C-alpha atoms as one frame of an Amber mdcrd trajectory, in Angstrom:
protein
-227.680  68.044 103.632-231.161  68.890 104.938-233.596  70.899 102.875-233.299
  73.951 105.179-229.483  73.875 105.019-229.615  73.571 101.245-232.013  76.536
 101.007-229.768  78.631 103.287-226.720  77.744 101.200-228.549  78.740  98.018
-229.600  82.038  99.619-225.997  82.704 100.669-224.812  82.012  97.142-227.400
  84.346  95.692-226.547  87.124  98.156-222.817  86.796  97.470-223.388  86.937
  93.720-225.521  90.062  94.079-223.010  91.899  96.298-220.009  91.090  94.150
-217.954  89.785  97.086-214.437  88.952  95.976-214.339  91.359  93.034-215.238
  90.805  89.415-214.532  87.409  87.901-213.582  87.336  84.243-214.677  83.719
  83.773-218.328  82.745  83.748-217.571  80.786  86.915-214.715  81.379  89.361
-212.046  78.692  89.405-210.762  77.155  92.626-207.202  76.014  93.084-207.334
  72.488  94.502-204.998  69.589  94.976-207.194  66.574  94.279-206.963  63.580
  92.002-209.403  62.589  89.305-209.932  59.396  87.392-210.929  59.623  83.724
-212.330  56.989  81.428-212.719  57.794  77.726-216.093  57.419  76.031-216.486
  56.695  72.335-219.374  57.949  70.202-221.648  55.128  71.435-221.007  55.986
  75.097-218.852  52.893  75.533-215.664  53.240  77.533-212.467  52.700  75.582
-209.726  53.307  78.176-208.972  52.171  81.667-209.149  54.899  84.289-206.209
  57.292  84.220-205.204  59.582  87.085-204.648  63.299  86.617-203.596  66.203
  88.861-206.303  68.878  89.173-205.013  72.459  89.015-208.316  74.348  89.119
-212.016  73.649  89.351-215.310  75.490  88.937-218.913  74.442  88.598-218.505
  74.715  84.806-215.130  73.088  84.201-211.836  71.712  85.359-208.143  72.209
  84.605-205.673  69.364  85.080-202.218  68.026  84.253-201.718  64.616  82.732
-198.797  62.721  81.218-201.002  61.203  78.496-202.081  63.074  75.372-205.857
  63.523  75.186-207.516  64.945  72.090-209.721  68.032  72.119-213.370  67.249
  71.525-213.149  63.875  73.292-215.418  62.905  76.185-214.567  61.224  79.481
-216.386  59.829  82.469-214.835  61.603  85.434-214.735  60.564  89.073-213.631
  63.453  91.304-213.174  62.887  95.023-213.901  66.219  96.695-212.851  67.651
 100.075-215.761  65.922 101.845-214.519  62.552 100.489-217.640  62.277  98.339
-217.150  61.303  94.701-218.621  63.473  91.966-219.402  61.582  88.769-219.561
  63.758  85.665-218.908  63.726  81.939-216.326  66.198  80.649-215.276  67.343
  77.205-211.639  68.266  76.571-211.780  71.794  75.111-208.078  72.792  75.050
-204.601  71.686  75.967-201.039  72.968  76.084-197.721  71.176  76.426-195.920
  68.373  74.700-194.641  64.844  75.224-195.335  63.652  78.794-196.357  67.052
  80.196-199.838  68.277  79.167-202.222  70.770  80.764-205.915  70.429  79.858
-209.049  72.505  80.142-212.353  70.643  80.119-216.003  71.612  80.405-218.560
  69.713  82.431-221.295  68.546  80.117-222.949  66.169  82.537-223.086  66.997
  86.256-225.972  67.042  88.684-227.122  70.362  90.119-226.359  69.141  93.640
-222.734  68.348  92.694-222.411  71.752  91.051-223.774  73.339  94.224-221.177
  71.474  96.319-218.425  73.136  94.295-220.079  76.556  94.705-220.430  76.087
  98.475-216.774  75.139  98.780-215.938  78.264  96.786-217.725  80.407  99.385
-215.907  78.731 102.265-212.614  79.090 100.414-213.210  82.839  99.879-214.171
  83.324 103.534-211.034  81.512 104.682-208.872  83.693 102.440-210.562  86.831
 103.801-210.010  85.572 107.358-206.324  84.964 106.702-205.931  88.423 105.138
-207.672  90.012 108.134-205.396  88.157 110.551-202.348  89.328 108.590-203.513
  92.958 108.793-204.316  92.549 112.494-200.865  91.102 113.132-199.247  94.023
 111.343-201.299  96.560 113.276-200.695  94.893 116.632-196.941  94.835 116.140
-197.056  98.598 116.842-199.869  98.630 119.442-199.562  99.241 123.198-199.624
  96.182 125.477-203.175  96.769 126.829-204.588  96.658 123.296-202.636  93.462
 122.560-204.043  91.846 125.706-207.602  92.735 124.646-207.025  91.313 121.140
-205.671  88.041 122.603-208.735  87.820 124.840-211.052  88.268 121.842-209.149
  85.647 119.810-209.334  83.129 122.680-213.105  83.605 122.937-213.578  82.900
 119.218
């Protein structure tokens, strides 16, 4: 991403934060619902890996943390190297700490905090969040438009179709 594009993206993020688009978020960072896979590799206290990579199913993601399901029990307070392939097919490398889990036997849900991620990778997640919000707003607008046009006269419907075709 060029420097100008990066600056524009940062300005967009700042403007959206200041206007409160999307309503108040109770978390420190909004979580995204994604369907991606992650590989984890456990680190011991010396930073040496002690497990082969394990796959998990990501349920939500933010620039500060990640939620995922896994059939293997992981202990809270443990650290993992994480490789996350994002929507652009790039791989984000980060270190996470398991901070909570629920479930039992082969069905666990985990919450983890990022403790090692580059600012550029964090920004990629934020940018996707903006695009995700805009897409949701677009879909909601189209739903409202469809509802309104179901009762509109034919000449208005023709004008709406013309506008949609030009976009």
